C-alpha positions in Angstrom: -98.2 63.5 59.1 -97.6 62.5 62.4 -96.4 59.3 63.6 -99.6 56.8 64.9 -98.6 54.2 67.9 -101.4 51.2 68.3 -102.2 49.6 71.4 -102.4 46.0 70.7 -102.4 44.4 67.2 -102.9 45.9 63.7 -104.4 43.5 61.1 -104.0 43.4 57.4 -105.6 41.0 54.7 -102.9 41.8 52.5 -99.9 42.6 54.3 -98.5 46.5 55.1 -96.6 48.4 52.8 -93.4 50.7 53.8 -93.2 53.5 51.6 -91.1 57.1 51.4 -92.1 60.4 50.7 -90.1 63.0 49.3 -90.1 66.5 51.2 -90.1 68.3 48.3 -92.6 67.2 45.9 -94.5 65.0 48.5 -94.1 61.8 46.0 -94.3 58.5 47.3 -92.1 55.8 46.8 -93.1 52.2 47.8 -89.9 50.0 49.5 -91.1 47.1 51.2 -94.1 45.2 51.2 -94.3 43.0 54.7 -96.2 39.8 54.8 -96.8 39.1 51.0 -97.0 35.7 49.7 -93.3 34.6 48.1 -92.4 35.6 44.3 -91.3 32.4 42.7 -89.1 34.1 40.1 -89.2 32.8 36.8 -86.3 30.7 34.9 -85.0 33.5 33.0 -83.4 37.0 33.6 -85.8 38.9 35.9 -85.4 42.9 36.8 -86.7 43.4 40.1 -89.0 46.2 41.4 -89.5 47.3 45.1 -93.2 47.2 44.9 -93.5 43.2 43.8 -90.2 41.9 45.2 -89.2 43.8 48.2 -89.8 42.6 51.7 -91.0 39.4 50.2 -89.2 35.9 50.1 -87.9 35.7 46.3 -88.2 31.6 45.3 -85.4 30.9 42.8 -85.6 27.7 40.7 -83.4 25.1 39.4 -82.1 27.2 36.3 -82.2 25.8 32.9 -79.4 28.5 32.1 -77.6 30.9 34.1 -80.1 33.4 35.1 -79.5 37.2 36.1 -81.6 39.0 38.8 -81.5 42.7 38.5 -81.9 44.8 41.8 -83.6 47.8 41.5 -81.6 51.2 42.5 -80.8 51.2 45.9 -83.4 52.7 48.4 -82.8 52.5 52.3 -85.0 50.0 53.8 -85.4 48.1 50.7 -84.9 44.0 51.6 -84.3 41.5 48.8 -84.4 37.9 50.1 -83.3 34.8 47.9 -83.9 31.3 48.3 -83.3 28.5 46.0 -86.3 26.7 45.6 -85.1 23.8 43.6 -85.2 20.2 44.6 -81.5 18.9 43.7 -78.5 21.1 43.4 -78.2 23.1 40.4 -76.3 22.6 37.5 -76.6 26.5 36.3 -75.8 29.6 38.3 -77.9 32.7 39.8 -76.6 36.4 39.3 -77.6 38.7 41.4 -76.7 42.2 40.1 -77.0 46.1 40.9 -78.2 48.6 38.5 -74.5 49.2 37.8 -71.0 49.4 39.1 -71.1 52.6 41.0 -74.1 50.5 43.3 -72.0 47.8 45.0 -72.7 45.3 47.7 -70.9 45.7 50.9 -71.0 42.5 53.2 -70.2 38.6 52.4 -71.6 35.3 52.8 -70.6 32.2 54.2 -69.9 29.3 51.8 -70.7 25.8 53.2 -68.7 23.6 50.8 -70.3 20.2 50.2 -66.9 18.8 50.8 -67.3 19.7 54.3 -65.5 22.7 54.4 -66.9 26.5 55.9 -65.7 29.9 54.5 -66.8 33.6 54.1 -66.3 35.0 50.8 -66.5 38.7 51.0 -67.2 41.7 48.3 -64.5 44.4 48.0 -66.8 47.1 49.3 -66.1 49.6 46.7 -66.9 48.4 43.3 -68.7 44.9 43.2 -71.8 45.3 41.9 -72.3 41.4 41.1 -72.4 38.1 42.9 -72.2 34.9 41.2 -74.2 31.8 43.0 -71.9 28.5 41.1 -74.1 25.7 40.7 -75.6 25.9 44.1 -77.2 22.5 46.1 -79.0 25.5 48.3 -78.8 29.4 49.5 -80.5 31.6 51.8 -79.0 35.0 50.6 -80.9 38.8 52.0 -79.9 41.9 50.5 -80.7 45.3 52.1 -80.3 48.8 50.8 -78.4 50.9 52.9 -78.8 54.4 51.0 -79.1 55.7 47.5 -75.6 54.1 46.3 -75.1 50.8 48.6 -76.0 47.4 49.5 -75.8 45.1 52.6 -75.4 41.6 51.6 -75.6 38.7 54.3 -76.6 34.9 54.1 -75.3 31.3 53.3 -74.5 29.5 49.7 -74.0 25.5 50.0 -72.6 23.8 46.9 -69.3 22.5 45.4 -68.3 25.9 43.8 -67.7 28.9 46.0 -70.0 31.8 45.1 -68.0 34.9 43.2 -68.2 38.9 44.0 -67.3 40.6 41.0 -67.8 43.7 38.8 -70.1 44.0 35.8 
């Protein structure tokens, strides 16, 4: 299929979907939905999918317990943006993990300490497949699929306890 060029606005009533096509099989894989409504994540452990979650704002609730959000296998161009949606500082943690230790984070987040200190927290870039957002007062963290192995991570986390990267 050839590229299509539009001159002027393009309109969609239900958002746009980015896909990849396997050159050998012709199979289509959905990477991201753009323009879709935010997704309110459950106060529970959630396994994310590209079709439902990538390209949308993911609203993380004030949890009743520590919740783990598991990303799908990395696909170049997938985008997961986690935003804290609680009305007060959370007493529990939000944990975002890749499917396993062979899929890891590159990058880090800025930590805004409620004691008026600012610092950066980085992954080790070679095995950290988990980030734990400890008792957050707020966060806006974006995770992008770089390829079929790695995720790029960046954003801000506000709270009294620094977030922590680790292996699963």
